[in-house]
N, C-alpha and C positions, 0 to 999 in steps of 0.2 A: 799219096797226094799231099803236098805240103799245105800246112795251115797258114792262114794270113789274117791280119786284123781287118775287118770290113770297113773301118774308119780311116786308118792311116796306111794300110797295106803292108805293114811290117810282117816279116816271116821269121821263123826259128827263134821266137821269144816265148817267155812264160805267158800263158793265156789265162784270163780270169773271166769266166762266163762268156767265152768267145771273143773277148777283147784283149788287146795287149794291156799291160799294167798301166802305162801312161794314159791311154784313152779311158781305161776304167776309172782311174783317179780323177780325170777331168769330169766325167759324168757322175761320179759318186764321191763328192767331197766328204771329208771327215765330219764336217759340221752340217747338220740338217737345218738348224735354225738358231740364229743368235737372238738374245733378248733385246727388246725394244728399249728406247730411252725412257718410256713411261714405266717400264718394269725396273729401271735402274735410277729412279729418282729418290734422292735422300735429302733430309734436312740437316744442315750443318750449322753449328753455333758460331756466330761471328766473333764471340768473345774468347772461346778456348779451343775451337777447332774440333770439338767432339761431334759425333754423328748419331742421329736417332736411328736405331736399328731394332726392329721388332719390339717397339715400345720402350726401349731403354737407350739412354744416352751413353756413349762410350767413346773413349779416346783411341780405341784400337781401330784404326782406319782399315786394317786388313779384313774386317768383316765385309766391307764392300767388295773386295776382291773375291772372297769366298762366295759371296752372293752371286757375283757374275759367273763363277765356275758352276754353281748349282743350277743356273738357268740355261746353260748352253746345251742344246740337244745335239747328240752326235750319232754316228753310225759306225759299225765295224768294231775293231778292237782298239781301244784308246789306251795309250800308255801314260800320257800326262796332258794336263791342261795348265798352262802358265798364263797368269794375268799380270800385266805390267803395273807400275806404280800409279796410284790415284792421287791427283792433285787435291790440295786442301783448300783451293779457292772456291769462289761462288761462280756458278754458271754451268755450261755444258762442255765436257771434255771427251776427247777420243782416247780410249785406253787400249793398248795393244794386247792381243790374245794370241798365243801360240798353242796349237793342238797337235799332238804327235800320236802316231799309231799307224794302223793300216785299215783300209776300207773293207778288206776281205781277208779271212784267214788263209786264203790261197795265194796271197801276194808274198813275194820273196823277202821283204824287209819293211821295217817301219820307216816313216817319213813324217815331216812336219808341214803344217799349213799355218799361215799367218792371217789374222783378221783384226778388225777394230770394232769396238762397241762404244756407244755413247753413254756417258754417265752424267746425270744432272744433279747438281748440288744447290739446293735452295737455302737462302739465308734465314736464320732463326736465332733465338736465344734460349739456351738450355735453362732448366730450373735453377741450377746452381749459380750460373752467372746472373740470372734474374734476381736471385736472392741477394747476391753480393751487391748488385746495382742498387737495390732497394735497402741494403743494409739490414736484411731480414734474417735473423737466426731461427733455425727450426729445431735445433737441439743444443744442449749445453753439457759439456763434460767438466764436472767439478773434481779437481784433484786436491785432496787434503792430506797433509802429513800429520801423523800422530807420533808423539814421542820427542820430536825436536824440530825446530824450524828448518826449512829447506835451504839448500846452498845454491850457489851459482852453477855448480856442476850438475845439480839436480835439474835446473832449468834447461841447461844445454842438452842433457840426456833426454828430457821430455820432448824438446823440439825435434831432436833426431828421431825419436820414436814416431812422432806425428808425421814427419816427412817420409819415413819409410812406409807408413800405412797408406799415405796418399799415392806414393809411387807404385804400390802393389795393387791399388784398387782398380776395379773395372769401371767405377763411376767416374764422372767428370772430376778431374783433380784440381785444376787451377781455381783458386778462390774457395775451395771447400771449407777451409778454415778462415773465418772472418777475422778473428782476433784471439790472442792469448793474453789474458789479463792477470797480473799477479795480485794475489790477495794476502791477507795477514798470515795465513798458514797453508798456502798452496797457490793454485792457479785455476782460472776459469777459461775453458777453451770453447769458443762459440763457433758452431759449424752449421752447414746448410742442409744436412740431411741426417736422418736417424741411423742409417746403415754405417756411415763413416764415424758417427759418434760412438756407436757400439764397438766398431773395429779399433778405434783409438783407445777406448777404455780397456778392451781385452789385451791389446798390445802392452799397455802400461802394467796391467795385472800380471802378465807373463814375465815382466822385467823386475818388478818390485814385489816384496811381500805385501799383499793387499787384499781387499775385498771390494766387491762391486754392489751398489744398490741403485735400482732404477725407480724413477717416479715420473708422473705426468701432471702437468699443470694446465688448467684451462686458461687460454689467453684470448679467446674471442669466438666468434662464429663466422662462417663463410657466407657467401652470397645466397646459398640455398638454405641457410639457417642451421647447418650442421656445426657441432662444436669443433673448435680448433685447439689442439693441445700442443704443448712444447715438452719434449722429452728431456729429462735431466738424468744423466748417468754420473753417479758419484763414485769416485775411486778413492778409498781411504787407504793410505800407504802407512805401514808401520815403519817408521824411520829409525830402525836400529840396524847395526851391522856388527860383524865379528870384532870382538875386542871391547865392545861397550859393556858397562855395568849398569843394569837397570833395576829399579825398584818397582814392584807391582803392588798397588794399593797402599804404598808407604810401609809395607811389612816385609814381603819376600824380596830377597836380593839375589840377582843372577848375573853370572858372567856369560856373555853371548859367545858361543863357540862357532855357530854357523847359522845362516838364515836361508831358508828355501821359500818357495812361493806360499806354502801352506803351513810350514812348521818352523819354530825357532828352537834350535838345539842349545841348551844352556847348562851351566854348572851352578847348582844351588850352593851359594857361599855359606849358608848356615849349616846345612847338612853335609856339605862337601861331596855331593853325588851329582852325576850327570843325569839330565832328564830332557824331555821334549815338551813343548807347549804348542798347542794348536793356535794359529794366528787369530782365528775367529774368537777364541776365548780371550785373547789379549785385548781385542777391541772392546770388550765389555768391561775392562778394568782401567784403572788410572795408572799410567806409565810415566816414569820420570827417569832421567839418566843421572847418575851420581859419579863423582870423581874419586878414585881410590889411588893410593900409592902402589906402584908396581915396579918390578925389576926382573931381570933374567938371572937365574942362578945356575951354577954348573953342577952336573951330576958326578959324584965320586962314589966309590964302593968302600963301605965300612963294615967289616965282619960279615961279609956276604950279603949286605943290604945296600940298596941304592939310597944315597943321601944327597940332598941339594944344598950346596954351599951358597949363601947369600950374605948381604952386608950385616944382617942381624944375627947370624949364626948358621946352624945347620938344621935341615928339616928332613926327617926320615920319611921315605916314601912307602906306600903300601903296595907298590908294584916294582918290578925290575926294569931299569932303563940302562942303556949303554953308558959306559964311563965316558965323560967328556962332553956329552950333549948338554945343551942349555934349555931350561924350561922356564916358563913364566911364573912368577910368584906375585900374587896380589895381596895387599894387606887390608883385611876387613875386620873392623872392630878390634884393632890392635893385634890381630892374629893372622899369621901368614897362611895363605891357601895356595897350593900348587896347582897350576893348570897344566896337567900332563899333555893335553892335546896341543899346547902351544910350544912345540919343540923346534929349536934351531939346530942345524948341523954343527958338528964340532969345529 
């Protein structure tokens, strides 16, 4: 006896729990329940477009879409839930939702169903924009150069670092930096929250040889009588680079071979030996740059030994170097010192 669907009367088709697949789909949609508009109500900043989500302001509007996905109640085997774009305006908006899968594992293939949910965005002002409107800084990043005054290139690099930090931050980005003010030996960066202040300081520290010091200053009390403090993050930058000649405490003289975040690699010009100095140790001392005469000499071989030819004569090396290469020679206290690490190709 042939089977037939009791609703539409179709025969010789795939049956799911006594119904044809089409009738089973109509009676058993993939979505059991959609979230209400009250469940999808968010506050949006009218200044920067950030959204308050789970207690935090964020510019990542996709958190709303993920929240919609998490609240949709489904049945059967779901292969995907796609939520359309969410408008950044204020008010109520219909957002399209597509759910794909099958209501029963006995069905022959997946299919998709389209729905709409209402999302409500209420106007507000995030703390960062409120601070900007009030001109209120919550933290200060002090950048100070040790060793030599900063250059215009230093300022451009610092601004680039600040912009990169803001672009990567989950916090509200627009207006996070209120001002960058140049000082006698550095910059003051005024920002609206502590997290971004620390992120900026750490990014500068990763780029320049430096150290970081934090302090808090009492600036008042709030309405409940609790103390209000301002964070100051000081970044001290050791402004030396490869090729500089520095004096430490007016006594020791070094040629800078390389600079890393924590270490300066140098050649001691008095002892003519290579050594390393921890950057934190240098910050405890007086550092000044000096000018010395320098030139590049050519390496030749004399009686099986490497000799550097320069304007003042020949200098015998204590190591073997290929014939024809050029090495740097600096004149310190009327004496030539060869910097073997400064080699130019032939």
